[in-house]
N, CA, C and O atoms as a Tripos MOL2 file, in Angstrom:
@<TRIPOS>MOLECULE
protein
  320   319    80     0     0
PROTEIN
NO_CHARGES

@<TRIPOS>ATOM
      1 N          96.1650  108.9580  137.0300 N.3       1 MET1
      2 CA         95.3610  109.9320  136.3250 C.3       1 MET1
      3 C          95.5840  109.7660  134.8180 C.2       1 MET1
      4 O          96.7220  109.6760  134.3590 O.2       1 MET1
      5 N          94.5090  109.7270  134.0680 N.am      2 LYS2
      6 CA         94.5670  109.5400  132.6220 C.3       2 LYS2
      7 C          94.8330  110.8630  131.9200 C.2       2 LYS2
      8 O          94.1690  111.8670  132.1790 O.2       2 LYS2
      9 N          95.8090  110.8450  131.0340 N.am      3 LYS3
     10 CA         96.1530  112.0470  130.2860 C.3       3 LYS3
     11 C          95.1710  112.2330  129.1300 C.2       3 LYS3
     12 O          94.9300  111.3060  128.3570 O.2       3 LYS3
     13 N          94.6100  113.4270  129.0200 N.am      4 THR4
     14 CA         93.7120  113.7160  127.9080 C.3       4 THR4
     15 C          94.5140  114.2780  126.7470 C.2       4 THR4
     16 O          95.5020  114.9870  126.9370 O.2       4 THR4
     17 N          94.0770  113.9520  125.5600 N.am      5 LYS5
     18 CA         94.7720  114.4180  124.3600 C.3       5 LYS5
     19 C          94.4020  115.8650  124.0580 C.2       5 LYS5
     20 O          93.2680  116.2970  124.2630 O.2       5 LYS5
     21 N          95.3850  116.5900  123.5710 N.am      6 THR6
     22 CA         95.1350  117.9680  123.1620 C.3       6 THR6
     23 C          94.4140  117.9740  121.8260 C.2       6 THR6
     24 O          94.3440  116.9520  121.1430 O.2       6 THR6
     25 N          93.8840  119.1150  121.4610 N.am      7 LYS7
     26 CA         93.1850  119.2650  120.1870 C.3       7 LYS7
     27 C          94.1200  118.9360  119.0180 C.2       7 LYS7
     28 O          93.6980  118.2910  118.0580 O.2       7 LYS7
     29 N          95.3870  119.3730  119.0880 N.am      8 ASN8
     30 CA         96.3480  119.1020  118.0190 C.3       8 ASN8
     31 C          96.6550  117.6140  117.9040 C.2       8 ASN8
     32 O          96.8180  117.1030  116.7960 O.2       8 ASN8
     33 N          96.7370  116.9070  119.0400 N.am      9 GLU9
     34 CA         96.9900  115.4720  119.0170 C.3       9 GLU9
     35 C          95.8180  114.7260  118.3890 C.2       9 GLU9
     36 O          96.0150  113.7820  117.6240 O.2       9 GLU9
     37 N          94.5970  115.1510  118.7150 N.am     10 LYS10
     38 CA         93.4100  114.5220  118.1390 C.3      10 LYS10
     39 C          93.3610  114.7570  116.6310 C.2      10 LYS10
     40 O          93.0770  113.8350  115.8670 O.2      10 LYS10
     41 N          93.6350  115.9740  116.2060 N.am     11 THR11
     42 CA         93.6220  116.3090  114.7840 C.3      11 THR11
     43 C          94.6810  115.5150  114.0360 C.2      11 THR11
     44 O          94.4200  115.0160  112.9410 O.2      11 THR11
     45 N          95.8640  115.3910  114.6070 N.am     12 ALA12
     46 CA         96.9460  114.6410  113.9620 C.3      12 ALA12
     47 C          96.5360  113.1820  113.7830 C.2      12 ALA12
     48 O          96.7710  112.6010  112.7230 O.2      12 ALA12
     49 N          95.9300  112.5890  114.7990 N.am     13 LYS13
     50 CA         95.4980  111.1850  114.7300 C.3      13 LYS13
     51 C          94.4120  111.0090  113.6740 C.2      13 LYS13
     52 O          94.4200  110.0230  112.9360 O.2      13 LYS13
     53 N          93.4820  111.9530  113.5950 N.am     14 GLU14
     54 CA         92.4030  111.8800  112.6080 C.3      14 GLU14
     55 C          92.9360  111.9710  111.1900 C.2      14 GLU14
     56 O          92.3480  111.3950  110.2750 O.2      14 GLU14
     57 N          94.0380  112.6840  110.9870 N.am     15 ASN15
     58 CA         94.6120  112.8610  109.6550 C.3      15 ASN15
     59 C          95.6070  111.7820  109.2900 C.2      15 ASN15
     60 O          96.1490  111.7850  108.1840 O.2      15 ASN15
     61 N          95.8560  110.8570  110.2070 N.am     16 GLU16
     62 CA         96.8330  109.8030  109.9570 C.3      16 GLU16
     63 C          96.2860  108.7880  108.9530 C.2      16 GLU16
     64 O          95.1140  108.4120  108.9960 O.2      16 GLU16
     65 N          97.1570  108.3630  108.0630 N.am     17 ILE17
     66 CA         96.8090  107.3660  107.0500 C.3      17 ILE17
     67 C          97.0560  105.9770  107.6310 C.2      17 ILE17
     68 O          98.0010  105.7820  108.3960 O.2      17 ILE17
     69 N          96.2010  105.0010  107.2670 N.am     18 ASN18
     70 CA         96.4620  103.6070  107.6340 C.3      18 ASN18
     71 C          96.2260  102.7220  106.4190 C.2      18 ASN18
     72 O          95.6080  103.1450  105.4430 O.2      18 ASN18
     73 N          96.7180  101.5010  106.4860 N.am     19 LYS19
     74 CA         96.6840  100.6210  105.3130 C.3      19 LYS19
     75 C          95.2970  100.0810  104.9830 C.2      19 LYS19
     76 O          95.1050   99.4930  103.9190 O.2      19 LYS19
     77 N          94.3310  100.2670  105.8720 N.am     20 LYS20
     78 CA         92.9590   99.8080  105.6110 C.3      20 LYS20
     79 C          92.1300  100.8690  104.8870 C.2      20 LYS20
     80 O          90.9810  100.6160  104.5220 O.2      20 LYS20
     81 N          92.7090  102.0590  104.6770 N.am     21 MET21
     82 CA         92.0000  103.1310  103.9670 C.3      21 MET21
     83 C          92.0350  102.8760  102.4650 C.2      21 MET21
     84 O          92.9880  102.3090  101.9300 O.2      21 MET21
     85 N          90.9700  103.3110  101.8080 N.am     22 SER22
     86 CA         90.9290  103.2170  100.3510 C.3      22 SER22
     87 C          91.7980  104.3320   99.7530 C.2      22 SER22
     88 O          92.1140  105.3190  100.4180 O.2      22 SER22
     89 N          92.1660  104.1510   98.5020 N.am     23 PHE23
     90 CA         92.9310  105.2010   97.8180 C.3      23 PHE23
     91 C          92.1340  106.5060   97.8160 C.2      23 PHE23
     92 O          92.7140  107.5830   97.9530 O.2      23 PHE23
     93 N          90.8200  106.4180   97.6640 N.am     24 ALA24
     94 CA         89.9780  107.6160   97.6590 C.3      24 ALA24
     95 C          90.0920  108.3540   98.9910 C.2      24 ALA24
     96 O          90.2250  109.5770   99.0120 O.2      24 ALA24
     97 N          90.0410  107.6220  100.0990 N.am     25 GLU25
     98 CA         90.1570  108.2470  101.4280 C.3      25 GLU25
     99 C          91.5280  108.8910  101.6190 C.2      25 GLU25
    100 O          91.6400  110.0010  102.1390 O.2      25 GLU25
    101 N          92.5560  108.1850  101.1960 N.am     26 ILE26
    102 CA         93.9180  108.6960  101.3480 C.3      26 ILE26
    103 C          94.1000  109.9850  100.5620 C.2      26 ILE26
    104 O          94.6140  110.9710  101.0910 O.2      26 ILE26
    105 N          93.6860  109.9830   99.3140 N.am     27 LEU27
    106 CA         93.8670  111.1610   98.4710 C.3      27 LEU27
    107 C          92.9850  112.3250   98.9080 C.2      27 LEU27
    108 O          93.3240  113.4840   98.6680 O.2      27 LEU27
    109 N          91.8660  112.0260   99.5420 N.am     28 GLU28
    110 CA         91.0200  113.0970  100.0770 C.3      28 GLU28
    111 C          91.7070  113.7580  101.2800 C.2      28 GLU28
    112 O          91.6820  114.9820  101.4140 O.2      28 GLU28
    113 N          92.3120  112.9550  102.1430 N.am     29 LYS29
    114 CA         93.0010  113.4860  103.3250 C.3      29 LYS29
    115 C          94.3190  114.1630  102.9650 C.2      29 LYS29
    116 O          94.6520  115.2220  103.4970 O.2      29 LYS29
    117 N          95.0680  113.5340  102.0510 N.am     30 LYS30
    118 CA         96.3960  114.0310  101.6890 C.3      30 LYS30
    119 C          96.5940  113.9320  100.1720 C.2      30 LYS30
    120 O          97.1450  112.9460   99.6820 O.2      30 LYS30
    121 N          96.1500  114.9450   99.4350 N.am     31 PRO31
    122 CA         96.3070  114.9130   97.9790 C.3      31 PRO31
    123 C          97.7640  114.7330   97.5470 C.2      31 PRO31
    124 O          98.0370  114.1670   96.4890 O.2      31 PRO31
    125 N          98.7000  115.2200   98.3770 N.am     32 GLU32
    126 CA        100.1110  115.0940   98.0440 C.3      32 GLU32
    127 C         100.5950  113.6380   98.0890 C.2      32 GLU32
    128 O         101.7090  113.3490   97.6530 O.2      32 GLU32
    129 N          99.7790  112.7300   98.6050 N.am     33 ALA33
    130 CA        100.1330  111.3150   98.6530 C.3      33 ALA33
    131 C         100.2410  110.7240   97.2460 C.2      33 ALA33
    132 O         100.9390  109.7300   97.0430 O.2      33 ALA33
    133 N          99.5620  111.3210   96.2910 N.am     34 ALA34
    134 CA         99.5880  110.8050   94.9180 C.3      34 ALA34
    135 C         101.0120  110.7030   94.3810 C.2      34 ALA34
    136 O         101.3500  109.7190   93.7230 O.2      34 ALA34
    137 N         101.8450  111.6950   94.6480 N.am     35 SER35
    138 CA        103.2150  111.6640   94.1210 C.3      35 SER35
    139 C         104.0280  110.5380   94.7550 C.2      35 SER35
    140 O         104.8620  109.9310   94.0830 O.2      35 SER35
    141 N         103.8010  110.2490   96.0300 N.am     36 ILE36
    142 CA        104.5130  109.1450   96.6930 C.3      36 ILE36
    143 C         104.0530  107.8090   96.1080 C.2      36 ILE36
    144 O         104.8730  106.9520   95.7810 O.2      36 ILE36
    145 N         102.7400  107.6420   95.9790 N.am     37 LEU37
    146 CA        102.2020  106.3940   95.4430 C.3      37 LEU37
    147 C         102.6520  106.1670   94.0000 C.2      37 LEU37
    148 O         103.0380  105.0570   93.6340 O.2      37 LEU37
    149 N         102.6040  107.2090   93.1900 N.am     38 MET38
    150 CA        103.0460  107.0980   91.7960 C.3      38 MET38
    151 C         104.5350  106.7590   91.7300 C.2      38 MET38
    152 O         104.9620  105.9690   90.8890 O.2      38 MET38
    153 N         105.3080  107.3550   92.6120 N.am     39 GLY39
    154 CA        106.7470  107.0980   92.6450 C.3      39 GLY39
    155 C         107.0820  105.6590   92.9780 C.2      39 GLY39
    156 O         108.1700  105.1850   92.6520 O.2      39 GLY39
    157 N         106.1670  104.9620   93.6180 N.am     40 LYS40
    158 CA        106.3620  103.5600   93.9620 C.3      40 LYS40
    159 C         105.7700  102.6330   92.9030 C.2      40 LYS40
    160 O         105.7460  101.4140   93.0750 O.2      40 LYS40
    161 N         105.2920  103.2250   91.8010 N.am     41 GLY41
    162 CA        104.7300  102.4280   90.7170 C.3      41 GLY41
    163 C         103.2550  102.1150   90.8880 C.2      41 GLY41
    164 O         102.6910  101.3150   90.1410 O.2      41 GLY41
    165 N         102.6320  102.7450   91.8720 N.am     42 MET42
    166 CA        101.2120  102.4960   92.1240 C.3      42 MET42
    167 C         100.3680  103.5130   91.3470 C.2      42 MET42
    168 O          99.6520  104.3270   91.9290 O.2      42 MET42
    169 N         100.4740  103.4410   90.0350 N.am     43 HIS43
    170 CA         99.7440  104.3640   89.1650 C.3      43 HIS43
    171 C          98.2430  104.1100   89.2300 C.2      43 HIS43
    172 O          97.4470  104.9380   88.7860 O.2      43 HIS43
    173 N          97.8660  102.9820   89.7770 N.am     44 CYS44
    174 CA         96.4490  102.6250   89.9060 C.3      44 CYS44
    175 C          95.7040  103.5550   90.8550 C.2      44 CYS44
    176 O          94.4740  103.5880   90.8330 O.2      44 CYS44
    177 N          96.4180  104.3130   91.6900 N.am     45 CYS45
    178 CA         95.7340  105.1900   92.6530 C.3      45 CYS45
    179 C          94.9040  106.2580   91.9540 C.2      45 CYS45
    180 O          94.0480  106.8780   92.5840 O.2      45 CYS45
    181 N          95.1350  106.4810   90.6880 N.am     46 GLY46
    182 CA         94.3550  107.4480   89.9270 C.3      46 GLY46
    183 C          93.2500  106.8160   89.1110 C.2      46 GLY46
    184 O          92.4790  107.5230   88.4620 O.2      46 GLY46
    185 N          93.1590  105.5140   89.1310 N.am     47 CYS47
    186 CA         92.1620  104.7860   88.3380 C.3      47 CYS47
    187 C          90.8350  104.7320   89.0890 C.2      47 CYS47
    188 O          90.8090  104.3510   90.2600 O.2      47 CYS47
    189 N          89.7360  105.1060   88.4430 N.am     48 PRO48
    190 CA         88.4320  105.0730   89.1180 C.3      48 PRO48
    191 C          88.0800  103.6940   89.6860 C.2      48 PRO48
    192 O          87.4200  103.6110   90.7210 O.2      48 PRO48
    193 N          88.5010  102.6300   89.0390 N.am     49 MET49
    194 CA         88.1990  101.2770   89.5170 C.3      49 MET49
    195 C          88.9600  100.9490   90.7940 C.2      49 MET49
    196 O          88.4800  100.1680   91.6150 O.2      49 MET49
    197 N          90.1310  101.5310   90.9690 N.am     50 ALA50
    198 CA         90.9660  101.2120   92.1240 C.3      50 ALA50
    199 C          90.7070  102.1390   93.3080 C.2      50 ALA50
    200 O          91.2720  101.9150   94.3790 O.2      50 ALA50
    201 N          89.9010  103.1400   93.1630 N.am     51 MET51
    202 CA         89.6930  104.1180   94.2370 C.3      51 MET51
    203 C          89.0890  103.4950   95.4910 C.2      51 MET51
    204 O          89.2730  104.0270   96.5860 O.2      51 MET51
    205 N          88.3790  102.3890   95.3580 N.am     52 GLN52
    206 CA         87.7930  101.7150   96.5200 C.3      52 GLN52
    207 C          88.7170  100.6340   97.0830 C.2      52 GLN52
    208 O          88.4340  100.0550   98.1320 O.2      52 GLN52
    209 N          89.8060  100.3680   96.3950 N.am     53 GLU53
    210 CA         90.7900   99.3930   96.8630 C.3      53 GLU53
    211 C          91.5620   99.9990   98.0330 C.2      53 GLU53
    212 O          91.8320  101.1990   98.0460 O.2      53 GLU53
    213 N          91.9150   99.1720   99.0080 N.am     54 THR54
    214 CA         92.6880   99.6810  100.1370 C.3      54 THR54
    215 C          94.1630   99.7860   99.7580 C.2      54 THR54
    216 O          94.6310   99.1650   98.8040 O.2      54 THR54
    217 N          94.8630  100.5770  100.5260 N.am     55 LEU55
    218 CA         96.3040  100.7040  100.3230 C.3      55 LEU55
    219 C          96.9650   99.3410  100.4870 C.2      55 LEU55
    220 O          97.8890   99.0030   99.7470 O.2      55 LEU55
    221 N          96.5010   98.5710  101.4410 N.am     56 GLU56
    222 CA         97.0640   97.2410  101.6780 C.3      56 GLU56
    223 C          96.8730   96.3370  100.4560 C.2      56 GLU56
    224 O          97.7940   95.6200  100.0660 O.2      56 GLU56
    225 N          95.6960   96.3690   99.8610 N.am     57 GLN57
    226 CA         95.4260   95.5600   98.6700 C.3      57 GLN57
    227 C          96.3060   95.9980   97.5030 C.2      57 GLN57
    228 O          96.8710   95.1640   96.7960 O.2      57 GLN57
    229 N          96.4180   97.3010   97.3090 N.am     58 GLY58
    230 CA         97.2390   97.8220   96.2230 C.3      58 GLY58
    231 C          98.7070   97.4880   96.4100 C.2      58 GLY58
    232 O          99.3880   97.1050   95.4590 O.2      58 GLY58
    233 N          99.1960   97.6310   97.6350 N.am     59 ALA59
    234 CA        100.6000   97.3130   97.9200 C.3      59 ALA59
    235 C         100.8760   95.8400   97.6640 C.2      59 ALA59
    236 O         101.9020   95.4880   97.0820 O.2      59 ALA59
    237 N          99.9680   94.9850   98.0950 N.am     60 CYS60
    238 CA        100.1170   93.5470   97.8860 C.3      60 CYS60
    239 C         100.1740   93.2180   96.3930 C.2      60 CYS60
    240 O         101.0020   92.4160   95.9610 O.2      60 CYS60
    241 N          99.3020   93.8330   95.6190 N.am     61 ALA61
    242 CA         99.2610   93.5900   94.1750 C.3      61 ALA61
    243 C         100.5490   94.0230   93.4790 C.2      61 ALA61
    244 O         100.9000   93.4940   92.4240 O.2      61 ALA61
    245 N         101.2520   94.9890   94.0770 N.am     62 HIS62
    246 CA        102.4880   95.5030   93.4900 C.3      62 HIS62
    247 C         103.7340   94.9600   94.1840 C.2      62 HIS62
    248 O         104.8500   95.3720   93.8670 O.2      62 HIS62
    249 N         103.5500   94.0390   95.1300 N.am     63 GLY63
    250 CA        104.6870   93.4560   95.8330 C.3      63 GLY63
    251 C         105.4030   94.4390   96.7400 C.2      63 GLY63
    252 O         106.6170   94.3480   96.9220 O.2      63 GLY63
    253 N         104.6540   95.3890   97.3160 N.am     64 LEU64
    254 CA        105.2310   96.4150   98.1790 C.3      64 LEU64
    255 C         104.8040   96.2100   99.6250 C.2      64 LEU64
    256 O         103.8200   95.5200   99.8920 O.2      64 LEU64
    257 N         105.5330   96.8020  100.5500 N.am     65 ASP65
    258 CA        105.2360   96.7270  101.9760 C.3      65 ASP65
    259 C         104.2910   97.8730  102.3520 C.2      65 ASP65
    260 O         104.6860   99.0390  102.3370 O.2      65 ASP65
    261 N         103.0460   97.5340  102.6890 N.am     66 ALA66
    262 CA        102.0290   98.5480  103.0190 C.3      66 ALA66
    263 C         102.4290   99.3700  104.2330 C.2      66 ALA66
    264 O         102.1940  100.5780  104.2590 O.2      66 ALA66
    265 N         103.0290   98.7420  105.2390 N.am     67 ASP67
    266 CA        103.4210   99.4680  106.4520 C.3      67 ASP67
    267 C         104.4930  100.5070  106.1530 C.2      67 ASP67
    268 O         104.4830  101.5970  106.7240 O.2      67 ASP67
    269 N         105.4090  100.1720  105.2640 N.am     68 GLU68
    270 CA        106.4650  101.1150  104.8720 C.3      68 GLU68
    271 C         105.8510  102.3330  104.1690 C.2      68 GLU68
    272 O         106.2430  103.4720  104.4220 O.2      68 GLU68
    273 N         104.8970  102.0760  103.2950 N.am     69 ILE69
    274 CA        104.2360  103.1640  102.5610 C.3      69 ILE69
    275 C         103.4440  104.0460  103.5270 C.2      69 ILE69
    276 O         103.4690  105.2720  103.4140 O.2      69 ILE69
    277 N         102.7470  103.4260  104.4690 N.am     70 VAL70
    278 CA        101.9840  104.1840  105.4690 C.3      70 VAL70
    279 C         102.9230  105.1020  106.2470 C.2      70 VAL70
    280 O         102.6140  106.2730  106.4670 O.2      70 VAL70
    281 N         104.0580  104.5710  106.6590 N.am     71 GLY71
    282 CA        105.0290  105.3800  107.3890 C.3      71 GLY71
    283 C         105.4920  106.5720  106.5830 C.2      71 GLY71
    284 O         105.6120  107.6820  107.1020 O.2      71 GLY71
    285 N         105.7510  106.3320  105.3110 N.am     72 GLU72
    286 CA        106.1970  107.4280  104.4430 C.3      72 GLU72
    287 C         105.0840  108.4620  104.2340 C.2      72 GLU72
    288 O         105.3450  109.6650  104.2460 O.2      72 GLU72
    289 N         103.8700  108.0030  104.0470 N.am     73 LEU73
    290 CA        102.7490  108.9270  103.8430 C.3      73 LEU73
    291 C         102.4870  109.7700  105.0880 C.2      73 LEU73
    292 O         102.1630  110.9520  104.9780 O.2      73 LEU73
    293 N         102.6230  109.1780  106.2540 N.am     74 ASN74
    294 CA        102.3680  109.9070  107.5020 C.3      74 ASN74
    295 C         103.5140  110.8370  107.8950 C.2      74 ASN74
    296 O         103.3120  111.7900  108.6480 O.2      74 ASN74
    297 N         104.7040  110.5650  107.3900 N.am     75 SER75
    298 CA        105.8390  111.4410  107.7330 C.3      75 SER75
    299 C         106.0000  112.5720  106.7480 C.2      75 SER75
    300 O         106.7350  113.5240  107.0110 O.2      75 SER75
    301 N         105.3190  112.4840  105.6080 N.am     76 LYS76
    302 CA        105.4220  113.5000  104.5640 C.3      76 LYS76
    303 C         104.8270  114.8080  105.0590 C.2      76 LYS76
    304 O         103.6720  114.8550  105.4810 O.2      76 LYS76
    305 N         105.6170  115.8600  105.0050 N.am     77 LYS77
    306 CA        105.1480  117.1830  105.4180 C.3      77 LYS77
    307 C         104.3280  117.8000  104.2920 C.2      77 LYS77
    308 O         104.6790  117.6820  103.1180 O.2      77 LYS77
    309 N         103.2480  118.4490  104.6540 N.am     78 LYS78
    310 CA        102.3910  119.1080  103.6710 C.3      78 LYS78
    311 C         103.0960  120.3420  103.1170 C.2      78 LYS78
    312 O         103.5860  121.1910  103.8620 O.2      78 LYS78
    313 N         103.1300  120.4150  101.7940 N.am     79 ARG79
    314 CA        103.7480  121.5790  101.1350 C.3      79 ARG79
    315 C         102.7780  122.7450  101.1450 C.2      79 ARG79
    316 O         101.5620  122.5770  101.0530 O.2      79 ARG79
    317 N         103.3570  123.9340  101.2610 N.am     80 LYS80
    318 CA        102.5250  125.1350  101.2410 C.3      80 LYS80
    319 C         102.5800  125.8150   99.9140 C.2      80 LYS80
    320 O         101.9370  126.8470   99.7220 O.2      80 LYS80
@<TRIPOS>BOND
     1     1     2 1
     2     2     3 1
     3     3     4 2
     4     3     5 am
     5     5     6 1
     6     6     7 1
     7     7     8 2
     8     7     9 am
     9     9    10 1
    10    10    11 1
    11    11    12 2
    12    11    13 am
    13    13    14 1
    14    14    15 1
    15    15    16 2
    16    15    17 am
    17    17    18 1
    18    18    19 1
    19    19    20 2
    20    19    21 am
    21    21    22 1
    22    22    23 1
    23    23    24 2
    24    23    25 am
    25    25    26 1
    26    26    27 1
    27    27    28 2
    28    27    29 am
    29    29    30 1
    30    30    31 1
    31    31    32 2
    32    31    33 am
    33    33    34 1
    34    34    35 1
    35    35    36 2
    36    35    37 am
    37    37    38 1
    38    38    39 1
    39    39    40 2
    40    39    41 am
    41    41    42 1
    42    42    43 1
    43    43    44 2
    44    43    45 am
    45    45    46 1
    46    46    47 1
    47    47    48 2
    48    47    49 am
    49    49    50 1
    50    50    51 1
    51    51    52 2
    52    51    53 am
    53    53    54 1
    54    54    55 1
    55    55    56 2
    56    55    57 am
    57    57    58 1
    58    58    59 1
    59    59    60 2
    60    59    61 am
    61    61    62 1
    62    62    63 1
    63    63    64 2
    64    63    65 am
    65    65    66 1
    66    66    67 1
    67    67    68 2
    68    67    69 am
    69    69    70 1
    70    70    71 1
    71    71    72 2
    72    71    73 am
    73    73    74 1
    74    74    75 1
    75    75    76 2
    76    75    77 am
    77    77    78 1
    78    78    79 1
    79    79    80 2
    80    79    81 am
    81    81    82 1
    82    82    83 1
    83    83    84 2
    84    83    85 am
    85    85    86 1
    86    86    87 1
    87    87    88 2
    88    87    89 am
    89    89    90 1
    90    90    91 1
    91    91    92 2
    92    91    93 am
    93    93    94 1
    94    94    95 1
    95    95    96 2
    96    95    97 am
    97    97    98 1
    98    98    99 1
    99    99   100 2
   100    99   101 am
   101   101   102 1
   102   102   103 1
   103   103   104 2
   104   103   105 am
   105   105   106 1
   106   106   107 1
   107   107   108 2
   108   107   109 am
   109   109   110 1
   110   110   111 1
   111   111   112 2
   112   111   113 am
   113   113   114 1
   114   114   115 1
   115   115   116 2
   116   115   117 am
   117   117   118 1
   118   118   119 1
   119   119   120 2
   120   119   121 am
   121   121   122 1
   122   122   123 1
   123   123   124 2
   124   123   125 am
   125   125   126 1
   126   126   127 1
   127   127   128 2
   128   127   129 am
   129   129   130 1
   130   130   131 1
   131   131   132 2
   132   131   133 am
   133   133   134 1
   134   134   135 1
   135   135   136 2
   136   135   137 am
   137   137   138 1
   138   138   139 1
   139   139   140 2
   140   139   141 am
   141   141   142 1
   142   142   143 1
   143   143   144 2
   144   143   145 am
   145   145   146 1
   146   146   147 1
   147   147   148 2
   148   147   149 am
   149   149   150 1
   150   150   151 1
   151   151   152 2
   152   151   153 am
   153   153   154 1
   154   154   155 1
   155   155   156 2
   156   155   157 am
   157   157   158 1
   158   158   159 1
   159   159   160 2
   160   159   161 am
   161   161   162 1
   162   162   163 1
   163   163   164 2
   164   163   165 am
   165   165   166 1
   166   166   167 1
   167   167   168 2
   168   167   169 am
   169   169   170 1
   170   170   171 1
   171   171   172 2
   172   171   173 am
   173   173   174 1
   174   174   175 1
   175   175   176 2
   176   175   177 am
   177   177   178 1
   178   178   179 1
   179   179   180 2
   180   179   181 am
   181   181   182 1
   182   182   183 1
   183   183   184 2
   184   183   185 am
   185   185   186 1
   186   186   187 1
   187   187   188 2
   188   187   189 am
   189   189   190 1
   190   190   191 1
   191   191   192 2
   192   191   193 am
   193   193   194 1
   194   194   195 1
   195   195   196 2
   196   195   197 am
   197   197   198 1
   198   198   199 1
   199   199   200 2
   200   199   201 am
   201   201   202 1
   202   202   203 1
   203   203   204 2
   204   203   205 am
   205   205   206 1
   206   206   207 1
   207   207   208 2
   208   207   209 am
   209   209   210 1
   210   210   211 1
   211   211   212 2
   212   211   213 am
   213   213   214 1
   214   214   215 1
   215   215   216 2
   216   215   217 am
   217   217   218 1
   218   218   219 1
   219   219   220 2
   220   219   221 am
   221   221   222 1
   222   222   223 1
   223   223   224 2
   224   223   225 am
   225   225   226 1
   226   226   227 1
   227   227   228 2
   228   227   229 am
   229   229   230 1
   230   230   231 1
   231   231   232 2
   232   231   233 am
   233   233   234 1
   234   234   235 1
   235   235   236 2
   236   235   237 am
   237   237   238 1
   238   238   239 1
   239   239   240 2
   240   239   241 am
   241   241   242 1
   242   242   243 1
   243   243   244 2
   244   243   245 am
   245   245   246 1
   246   246   247 1
   247   247   248 2
   248   247   249 am
   249   249   250 1
   250   250   251 1
   251   251   252 2
   252   251   253 am
   253   253   254 1
   254   254   255 1
   255   255   256 2
   256   255   257 am
   257   257   258 1
   258   258   259 1
   259   259   260 2
   260   259   261 am
   261   261   262 1
   262   262   263 1
   263   263   264 2
   264   263   265 am
   265   265   266 1
   266   266   267 1
   267   267   268 2
   268   267   269 am
   269   269   270 1
   270   270   271 1
   271   271   272 2
   272   271   273 am
   273   273   274 1
   274   274   275 1
   275   275   276 2
   276   275   277 am
   277   277   278 1
   278   278   279 1
   279   279   280 2
   280   279   281 am
   281   281   282 1
   282   282   283 1
   283   283   284 2
   284   283   285 am
   285   285   286 1
   286   286   287 1
   287   287   288 2
   288   287   289 am
   289   289   290 1
   290   290   291 1
   291   291   292 2
   292   291   293 am
   293   293   294 1
   294   294   295 1
   295   295   296 2
   296   295   297 am
   297   297   298 1
   298   298   299 1
   299   299   300 2
   300   299   301 am
   301   301   302 1
   302   302   303 1
   303   303   304 2
   304   303   305 am
   305   305   306 1
   306   306   307 1
   307   307   308 2
   308   307   309 am
   309   309   310 1
   310   310   311 1
   311   311   312 2
   312   311   313 am
   313   313   314 1
   314   314   315 1
   315   315   316 2
   316   315   317 am
   317   317   318 1
   318   318   319 1
   319   319   320 2
@<TRIPOS>SUBSTRUCTURE
     1 MET1         2 RESIDUE 1 A MET
     2 LYS2         6 RESIDUE 1 A LYS
     3 LYS3        10 RESIDUE 1 A LYS
     4 THR4        14 RESIDUE 1 A THR
     5 LYS5        18 RESIDUE 1 A LYS
     6 THR6        22 RESIDUE 1 A THR
     7 LYS7        26 RESIDUE 1 A LYS
     8 ASN8        30 RESIDUE 1 A ASN
     9 GLU9        34 RESIDUE 1 A GLU
    10 LYS10       38 RESIDUE 1 A LYS
    11 THR11       42 RESIDUE 1 A THR
    12 ALA12       46 RESIDUE 1 A ALA
    13 LYS13       50 RESIDUE 1 A LYS
    14 GLU14       54 RESIDUE 1 A GLU
    15 ASN15       58 RESIDUE 1 A ASN
    16 GLU16       62 RESIDUE 1 A GLU
    17 ILE17       66 RESIDUE 1 A ILE
    18 ASN18       70 RESIDUE 1 A ASN
    19 LYS19       74 RESIDUE 1 A LYS
    20 LYS20       78 RESIDUE 1 A LYS
    21 MET21       82 RESIDUE 1 A MET
    22 SER22       86 RESIDUE 1 A SER
    23 PHE23       90 RESIDUE 1 A PHE
    24 ALA24       94 RESIDUE 1 A ALA
    25 GLU25       98 RESIDUE 1 A GLU
    26 ILE26      102 RESIDUE 1 A ILE
    27 LEU27      106 RESIDUE 1 A LEU
    28 GLU28      110 RESIDUE 1 A GLU
    29 LYS29      114 RESIDUE 1 A LYS
    30 LYS30      118 RESIDUE 1 A LYS
    31 PRO31      122 RESIDUE 1 A PRO
    32 GLU32      126 RESIDUE 1 A GLU
    33 ALA33      130 RESIDUE 1 A ALA
    34 ALA34      134 RESIDUE 1 A ALA
    35 SER35      138 RESIDUE 1 A SER
    36 ILE36      142 RESIDUE 1 A ILE
    37 LEU37      146 RESIDUE 1 A LEU
    38 MET38      150 RESIDUE 1 A MET
    39 GLY39      154 RESIDUE 1 A GLY
    40 LYS40      158 RESIDUE 1 A LYS
    41 GLY41      162 RESIDUE 1 A GLY
    42 MET42      166 RESIDUE 1 A MET
    43 HIS43      170 RESIDUE 1 A HIS
    44 CYS44      174 RESIDUE 1 A CYS
    45 CYS45      178 RESIDUE 1 A CYS
    46 GLY46      182 RESIDUE 1 A GLY
    47 CYS47      186 RESIDUE 1 A CYS
    48 PRO48      190 RESIDUE 1 A PRO
    49 MET49      194 RESIDUE 1 A MET
    50 ALA50      198 RESIDUE 1 A ALA
    51 MET51      202 RESIDUE 1 A MET
    52 GLN52      206 RESIDUE 1 A GLN
    53 GLU53      210 RESIDUE 1 A GLU
    54 THR54      214 RESIDUE 1 A THR
    55 LEU55      218 RESIDUE 1 A LEU
    56 GLU56      222 RESIDUE 1 A GLU
    57 GLN57      226 RESIDUE 1 A GLN
    58 GLY58      230 RESIDUE 1 A GLY
    59 ALA59      234 RESIDUE 1 A ALA
    60 CYS60      238 RESIDUE 1 A CYS
    61 ALA61      242 RESIDUE 1 A ALA
    62 HIS62      246 RESIDUE 1 A HIS
    63 GLY63      250 RESIDUE 1 A GLY
    64 LEU64      254 RESIDUE 1 A LEU
    65 ASP65      258 RESIDUE 1 A ASP
    66 ALA66      262 RESIDUE 1 A ALA
    67 ASP67      266 RESIDUE 1 A ASP
    68 GLU68      270 RESIDUE 1 A GLU
    69 ILE69      274 RESIDUE 1 A ILE
    70 VAL70      278 RESIDUE 1 A VAL
    71 GLY71      282 RESIDUE 1 A GLY
    72 GLU72      286 RESIDUE 1 A GLU
    73 LEU73      290 RESIDUE 1 A LEU
    74 ASN74      294 RESIDUE 1 A ASN
    75 SER75      298 RESIDUE 1 A SER
    76 LYS76      302 RESIDUE 1 A LYS
    77 LYS77      306 RESIDUE 1 A LYS
    78 LYS78      310 RESIDUE 1 A LYS
    79 ARG79      314 RESIDUE 1 A ARG
    80 LYS80      318 RESIDUE 1 A LYS
């Protein structure tokens, strides 16, 4: 029997960040991601020209591991 996902599981998956997302998509889903990206030296995430660049492209340009950043962005708890 196939297990169906709960509404919370579906919502969590929809809000998950991946390395193929553009900076614009990431910041729209999780505005708090800006502080993590800036802390890693990815100041380009605020540049209008870079908003269509993917996280993977930006990480590569800065010599960073995109998968590590994705993990950090997805584990970051939303501040209230």
